[in-house]
N, C-alpha and C positions, 0 to 999 in steps of 0.2 A: 849138261847131256848128257844123252842116253847113254849113250859108251864110252868109256874111253883108252881101251885096248881094245886091240884086234884080237889080242884069246878071249874077252871076253864071248864077240859075232865066233868064235870056235869051238869055243866048250857051254855055253850056256844054250843058242839057238839065233834064229836070224830075227836081227832086227827091222824097223820098216819104222820113217815119220812117212807122215800123209797132210798134204794140205788140199781140204775139200769147202769145192765152191760152193757156198750154202745157200746161192739169190739166183746160180742160173737154170733157168728152166726143162725140164728134160726134154723141151723141143725144140730147146735150142745146144746144147750141151755137146754133141755129138760135134757142129760144127763151132763149136770153142774148140775141142779137146784136141781136132785137127790142127787150129789155130796155134792152140798151143803147145802141142810137139813145132810146129816148123819157125816157133820161135825158139825153142828149146836146141832144135838142131844148127837154126842158125847161127846162134852164141857158141855153141862146143857143148855143151851140156849135156848132152848126149847124139846117136849115133839113131840112121833105118831102121840096123840090126836088129832083129828082138830076139828073144835067148826066155825058158821057164829056169834057168842056176837061178836060184834062192828067187824065184818069183811064185807068193804066195797070198795071192789078193781077192777073193773069190767073187765074180767066179770068173775074174780074167786069170790068165795062166802064164800068161809070156807079157814080156813088159824090155824098153828101149835099153839097146845097150850104154852102158857113161860111154860120155863124147872125150876128145881131147882137152878141153877145159872144165873140164869137171869139179874140180877147185876152186872154181869160181866163189859155185854155192855153197861151201863150208866154210866153218870156222877154221876148222887146223885138217889139213893135205901133210901134215909134217911127216908121218908115219910113211915112209915107203912101201910098207904091205901091206896096206889096208889100198882095195882096190873095192871100188861101191858094185852093186850091183847093180841089173837093171832097175829101173822105173816101170811099173807099171799104171796105167790110165782106167783105169773108171769110168763108162760112161752109163749111166740111168738114176733114177731115182732110189736110193738104198740109205741105211743109217750106218753108224760106223763109232764104233767102240776103244779105246783105246788100251781100255785096262784088261790085263791077261785075265781074263776065264768070265770077264765082266760082258753082257749085251743089254746092256738100261748104261741110263746116266745114271749116277750118283745123287745130280739135285736137278731144278729145273724153276727158275724164275721167271715171272710175268711181266711181260712188257709191257701190260695197261697198268696192274698198281705195285709192282716190283716185289711181289712178296713166293719167296720161297716153297719152294714143296720140295722137301727130304723125301727124299728114293733109299738110301743104303746110306743109311745113318751110322757114318764115319765117327770116331775110332770105338761107340761100342756094338756095331753091326757087323759082317761087312761084304752080305746076302740083298741078295731087293726085294722090298719088298711087293714083293705080287699086285695087291690087293692096290698098293696107291701107283703101279706101275702098267697099273693097266688100263686107263683110261689114252695114258700118251702111248700105251703099247697100239692100243687098237686102231687110234687115230694115224700113226706113221703107217700098218698097216694098208691104211684106206690112200695114205698119202703117196704110197707106191705102187698103187693099182689106176688111182685116178687122177691122180692131181693133186688132190687136194681133200686133207684132214686133220681137225683144228681135234683140240683137249681140251676142257674145262676148269679149271683158276676154281678150287677149291678154296679160297682168300676173299672175290670181287666176283665169281660168278662168272667172268664175262667164257665164250668160246674162242681160244686163237688158234692158228692154221696152227701146226708144227713144223713150218717153218721159222712160227716167230716167236714161239718158244724158245730165252738164252740156255741155253744144258749147260752142265758143268765144261769143262774145257778137251775133256778126256771124252766126248763124245758130239754127234756129230749126225744131218738130214742135210743131205746132199743129191744133187744129180750128176758128179764130176769131181771127182779125186783123182789127187795122183801120189801113188808109194813108191818114195823114193826109198830102196830097200839095200838093205847095211852100208849108209854114205856113212859117214861120221854127221855131225849134227849138220844140219843144217844155220844158216848162220839169219840172225834177225835181219838183214840187209836186202840177200838172198829171196826172204818170204817174205820184205815189201815192197818189191820189182817184180814177184811173183803175182799178186793179190793185185797192183798194179795193171798187169798184162791182161791176167781174167776179166779186170775191169769190175771188179765184185767183193764183196767183206768175203774173207777169207777163215777160216778154223786148223790151228794147227797144231799133232798131238798122236802120239808116237806109240809103239808095242813092242812083243816078243810074240814070240812064239815058241 
């Protein structure tokens, strides 16, 4: 679990759990976002009411307020004082890093040869190797701008689209994301159903500010 006590949220900052659709195109993301909001409203997980309270999802500053059945999405809803914050929906090509203060992946696996490119050499180092990360950073920037971007694999030489690289779990690139602010841990069954509703592969990670 990301957090176990409501006091942790109050004293240590705001937490989020994020579900990123890593397959939807930029052109289809908006329509799919609307459909997912409709589904969550119909399930009672959120309402149509919007709030900026406890929402820090750049560039989105508002999210959908929890619905009466929000507890269906989480592992444990037994704390009566724990009321989740809004769910922010982020549409548009972007990269997402779950690590606090880190804006890169710690590693990437080539889908062609399965070799690993280490970007942050944990536990020896805790900072991004900028030289190693630069080709990925450039490719992601191109993808955000045009919908296409590829980074070379240093092992096999293949030029691999950024949407096909297999990043470490705390990093993702995608055109649609959902941030659940200050919710108890989302259940595995809910995340699986969420992915089924999207119809695409997803990545889940979390963090705090």
